One Martini backbone bead per residue (centre of mass of N, CA, C, O) as a GRO file, in nm:
protein
  218
    1MET     BB    1   5.236   0.559   3.533
    2SER     BB    2   5.316   0.648   3.243
    3GLY     BB    3   5.251   0.877   3.002
    4ALA     BB    4   5.229   0.682   2.759
    5VAL     BB    5   5.032   0.482   2.883
    6ALA     BB    6   4.807   0.682   2.950
    7LYS     BB    7   4.761   0.776   2.658
    8LYS     BB    8   4.688   0.500   2.541
    9SER     BB    9   4.440   0.453   2.723
   10VAL     BB   10   4.274   0.691   2.621
   11TRP     BB   11   4.259   0.608   2.321
   12MET     BB   12   4.122   0.334   2.369
   13SER     BB   13   3.865   0.459   2.488
   14ILE     BB   14   3.781   0.625   2.242
   15VAL     BB   15   3.765   0.393   2.037
   16ALA     BB   16   3.555   0.227   2.193
   17ALA     BB   17   3.332   0.445   2.193
   18VAL     BB   18   3.306   0.473   1.887
   19LEU     BB   19   3.236   0.174   1.825
   20LEU     BB   20   2.985   0.168   2.001
   21GLY     BB   21   2.835   0.389   1.849
   22LEU     BB   22   2.828   0.248   1.572
   23MET     BB   23   2.677  -0.006   1.665
   24TRP     BB   24   2.420   0.145   1.748
   25VAL     BB   25   2.348   0.267   1.472
   26VAL     BB   26   2.317  -0.005   1.325
   27PHE     BB   27   2.098  -0.122   1.509
   28GLU     BB   28   1.886   0.110   1.470
   29SER     BB   29   1.867   0.090   1.145
   30GLY     BB   30   1.833  -0.239   1.072
   31LEU     BB   31   2.076  -0.386   0.922
   32LEU     BB   32   2.085  -0.648   1.083
   33ASP     BB   33   1.803  -0.746   1.012
   34ASP     BB   34   1.850  -0.757   0.705
   35ALA     BB   35   2.078  -0.968   0.722
   36ARG     BB   36   1.909  -1.191   0.888
   37GLY     BB   37   1.666  -1.164   0.730
   38SER     BB   38   1.432  -1.202   0.508
   39GLN     BB   39   1.428  -1.166   0.167
   40PRO     BB   40   1.263  -1.059  -0.089
   41THR     BB   41   1.106  -1.246  -0.348
   42GLY     BB   42   1.021  -1.217  -0.675
   43ALA     BB   43   0.816  -1.034  -0.867
   44ALA     BB   44   0.743  -0.807  -0.666
   45ALA     BB   45   1.036  -0.742  -0.583
   46ASP     BB   46   1.129  -0.665  -0.868
   47GLN     BB   47   0.915  -0.438  -0.911
   48LEU     BB   48   1.002  -0.259  -0.676
   49GLU     BB   49   1.291  -0.194  -0.797
   50GLN     BB   50   1.154  -0.032  -1.052
   51LEU     BB   51   1.070   0.187  -0.877
   52GLN     BB   52   1.050   0.513  -0.822
   53VAL     BB   53   1.220   0.726  -0.611
   54ALA     BB   54   1.032   0.978  -0.424
   55PRO     BB   55   0.907   1.236  -0.308
   56SER     BB   56   0.639   1.365  -0.191
   57GLY     BB   57   0.400   1.537  -0.306
   58THR     BB   58   0.162   1.755  -0.350
   59MET     BB   59  -0.191   1.882  -0.300
   60ASP     BB   60  -0.206   2.067  -0.524
   61GLY     BB   61  -0.527   2.060  -0.680
   62TYR     BB   62  -0.681   1.858  -0.519
   63SER     BB   63  -0.953   1.624  -0.609
   64ARG     BB   64  -1.184   1.380  -0.632
   65GLU     BB   65  -1.315   1.504  -0.891
   66ARG     BB   66  -1.054   1.433  -1.072
   67PHE     BB   67  -1.182   1.130  -1.008
   68LYS     BB   68  -1.387   0.968  -1.177
   69HIS     BB   69  -1.634   0.766  -1.016
   70TRP     BB   70  -1.854   0.524  -1.061
   71THR     BB   71  -1.898   0.414  -1.335
   72SER     BB   72  -2.010   0.266  -1.594
   73GLN     BB   73  -2.085  -0.115  -1.615
   74PRO     BB   74  -2.234  -0.291  -1.857
   75GLU     BB   75  -2.087  -0.578  -1.828
   76ALA     BB   76  -2.233  -0.621  -1.533
   77GLY     BB   77  -2.497  -0.466  -1.616
   78LYS     BB   78  -2.774  -0.315  -1.565
   79ASN     BB   79  -2.700  -0.014  -1.395
   80CYS     BB   80  -2.400  -0.046  -1.354
   81ASN     BB   81  -2.132   0.016  -1.148
   82THR     BB   82  -1.834  -0.014  -1.004
   83ARG     BB   83  -1.926  -0.094  -0.724
   84GLU     BB   84  -2.120  -0.324  -0.810
   85ALA     BB   85  -1.909  -0.487  -0.967
   86VAL     BB   86  -1.728  -0.550  -0.723
   87LEU     BB   87  -1.935  -0.687  -0.543
   88ALA     BB   88  -1.989  -0.919  -0.745
   89ARG     BB   89  -1.692  -1.020  -0.769
   90ASP     BB   90  -1.621  -1.044  -0.438
   91GLY     BB   91  -1.864  -1.216  -0.393
   92GLN     BB   92  -2.121  -1.432  -0.256
   93ASN     BB   93  -2.426  -1.475  -0.361
   94VAL     BB   94  -2.514  -1.235  -0.538
   95LYS     BB   95  -2.786  -1.001  -0.520
   96THR     BB   96  -2.993  -0.803  -0.736
   97ASN     BB   97  -3.150  -0.542  -0.852
   98ASN     BB   98  -3.266  -0.329  -1.104
   99SER     BB   99  -3.016  -0.126  -1.006
  100CYS     BB  100  -2.766  -0.317  -0.914
  101GLU     BB  101  -2.813  -0.367  -0.621
  102SER     BB  102  -2.706  -0.510  -0.337
  103VAL     BB  103  -2.912  -0.738  -0.127
  104SER     BB  104  -2.712  -0.989  -0.128
  105GLY     BB  105  -2.448  -1.160   0.055
  106THR     BB  106  -2.088  -1.237   0.066
  107TRP     BB  107  -1.809  -1.091   0.244
  108VAL     BB  108  -1.443  -1.044   0.252
  109SER     BB  109  -1.218  -0.871   0.402
  110GLU     BB  110  -0.892  -0.803   0.299
  111TYR     BB  111  -0.785  -0.666   0.584
  112THR     BB  112  -0.940  -0.876   0.820
  113GLY     BB  113  -1.156  -1.122   0.742
  114GLN     BB  114  -1.428  -1.012   0.753
  115GLN     BB  115  -1.762  -1.092   0.762
  116LEU     BB  116  -2.016  -0.992   0.520
  117THR     BB  117  -2.391  -0.917   0.453
  118ASP     BB  118  -2.378  -0.595   0.409
  119ALA     BB  119  -2.327  -0.362   0.168
  120SER     BB  120  -2.326  -0.104   0.362
  121ASP     BB  121  -2.046  -0.220   0.512
  122ILE     BB  122  -1.908  -0.156   0.231
  123ASP     BB  123  -1.605  -0.076   0.077
  124ILE     BB  124  -1.446   0.064  -0.205
  125ASP     BB  125  -1.115   0.036  -0.245
  126HIS     BB  126  -0.827   0.208  -0.312
  127MET     BB  127  -0.537   0.080  -0.294
  128VAL     BB  128  -0.446   0.340  -0.431
  129PRO     BB  129  -0.494   0.629  -0.340
  130LEU     BB  130  -0.580   0.918  -0.486
  131ALA     BB  131  -0.388   1.105  -0.322
  132ASN     BB  132  -0.135   0.933  -0.360
  133ALA     BB  133  -0.131   0.947  -0.665
  134TRP     BB  134  -0.103   1.253  -0.685
  135ARG     BB  135   0.181   1.255  -0.526
  136SER     BB  136   0.298   1.011  -0.752
  137GLY     BB  137   0.176   1.148  -1.062
  138ALA     BB  138  -0.141   1.227  -1.122
  139LYS     BB  139  -0.123   1.535  -1.153
  140SER     BB  140  -0.022   1.502  -1.474
  141TRP     BB  141  -0.277   1.404  -1.563
  142ASP     BB  142  -0.552   1.338  -1.719
  143ASP     BB  143  -0.884   1.280  -1.672
  144ALA     BB  144  -0.895   1.002  -1.815
  145ARG     BB  145  -0.672   0.867  -1.648
  146ARG     BB  146  -0.808   0.907  -1.370
  147GLU     BB  147  -1.064   0.749  -1.434
  148GLN     BB  148  -0.931   0.482  -1.486
  149PHE     BB  149  -0.802   0.449  -1.205
  150ALA     BB  150  -1.082   0.471  -1.037
  151ASN     BB  151  -1.203   0.202  -1.234
  152ASP     BB  152  -0.999  -0.034  -1.210
  153MET     BB  153  -1.051  -0.397  -1.293
  154ASP     BB  154  -0.768  -0.519  -1.380
  155LEU     BB  155  -0.634  -0.414  -1.162
  156PRO     BB  156  -0.578  -0.423  -0.798
  157GLN     BB  157  -0.753  -0.133  -0.713
  158LEU     BB  158  -1.024  -0.290  -0.628
  159VAL     BB  159  -1.172  -0.337  -0.296
  160ALA     BB  160  -1.345  -0.524  -0.063
  161VAL     BB  161  -1.426  -0.361   0.252
  162ASP     BB  162  -1.432  -0.255   0.547
  163ALA     BB  163  -1.508   0.056   0.651
  164SER     BB  164  -1.308   0.091   0.887
  165SER     BB  165  -1.043   0.033   0.736
  166ASN     BB  166  -1.067   0.246   0.514
  167ARG     BB  167  -1.078   0.496   0.713
  168SER     BB  168  -0.808   0.437   0.850
  169LYS     BB  169  -0.629   0.457   0.595
  170GLY     BB  170  -0.704   0.639   0.370
  171ASP     BB  171  -0.402   0.802   0.220
  172GLN     BB  172  -0.206   0.586   0.308
  173ASP     BB  173   0.081   0.429   0.323
  174PRO     BB  174   0.267   0.147   0.429
  175SER     BB  175   0.429   0.334   0.642
  176GLN     BB  176   0.134   0.421   0.790
  177TRP     BB  177  -0.038   0.164   0.677
  178LYS     BB  178  -0.176  -0.157   0.775
  179PRO     BB  179  -0.286  -0.447   0.770
  180GLU     BB  180  -0.313  -0.731   0.860
  181GLN     BB  181  -0.053  -0.950   0.855
  182ALA     BB  182  -0.194  -1.171   0.677
  183ALA     BB  183  -0.215  -0.932   0.434
  184TRP     BB  184   0.064  -0.826   0.341
  185CYS     BB  185   0.141  -0.974   0.080
  186ASP     BB  186  -0.110  -0.900  -0.090
  187TYR     BB  187  -0.098  -0.593  -0.054
  188ALA     BB  188   0.189  -0.538  -0.164
  189THR     BB  189   0.150  -0.668  -0.442
  190LYS     BB  190  -0.081  -0.480  -0.535
  191TRP     BB  191   0.050  -0.207  -0.494
  192ILE     BB  192   0.285  -0.254  -0.692
  193GLU     BB  193   0.116  -0.316  -0.946
  194VAL     BB  194  -0.018  -0.039  -0.962
  195LYS     BB  195   0.231   0.146  -0.964
  196ARG     BB  196   0.351   0.016  -1.215
  197GLY     BB  197   0.105   0.047  -1.413
  198TYR     BB  198   0.124   0.389  -1.350
  199ASP     BB  199   0.402   0.510  -1.287
  200LEU     BB  200   0.454   0.530  -0.979
  201THR     BB  201   0.581   0.647  -0.698
  202VAL     BB  202   0.808   0.611  -0.417
  203THR     BB  203   0.907   0.613  -0.112
  204GLN     BB  204   1.141   0.507   0.100
  205GLU     BB  205   0.947   0.421   0.325
  206GLU     BB  206   0.756   0.259   0.146
  207LYS     BB  207   0.962   0.055   0.040
  208SER     BB  208   1.043  -0.065   0.313
  209ALA     BB  209   0.760  -0.165   0.389
  210LEU     BB  210   0.724  -0.353   0.142
  211ARG     BB  211   0.957  -0.538   0.208
  212GLU     BB  212   0.850  -0.634   0.479
  213MET     BB  213   0.585  -0.757   0.362
  214LEU     BB  214   0.718  -0.953   0.147
  215ALA     BB  215   0.866  -1.133   0.369
  216THR     BB  216   0.582  -1.295   0.426
  217CYS     BB  217   0.613  -1.452   0.186
  218SER     BB  218   0.572  -1.817   0.076
   0.00000   0.00000   0.00000
């Protein structure tokens, strides 16, 4: 084999190795999956694209006490607070005592589909957790705005769920915690609606996870 031919063969081997490496990077990045898979469409997908992407902020100064919650909800009945109002709204055949505490009824956890009949087994979850909101914009709000956020029954910010799921979720965003897959579409749609309603930011990882979840909507 002449020197020129040998040199050409070496270069072809190098080019082939580089191309193979690039193909592996594309494969691992998930770009091929994005190209082949279904892309989310609809109002929630459009709203997601409108959210500002920013790194997660710090927890400096955070306290749950900065978000006064379970405030009085007189429109739900005498002695009712936000928790009891959500239990009444989200349950079936709910009966309350004179203190507006739910003493019977049936609830279905939005995260697992589990049916519950004891109000003490139910947590009222903030769809966008208070600490996540703090890191994505609520740190700059005044106390009145934070109180509104913590008790908002107009946007889908408050949901009745089984206590185990709520505590597993903690303050994590959808890139870190998701409900059962059957609930992905509804969960992502509500998360986006709340973040948009309060002009909160999302991280790039959070946005990618929300896209994945919205792709399950039919």
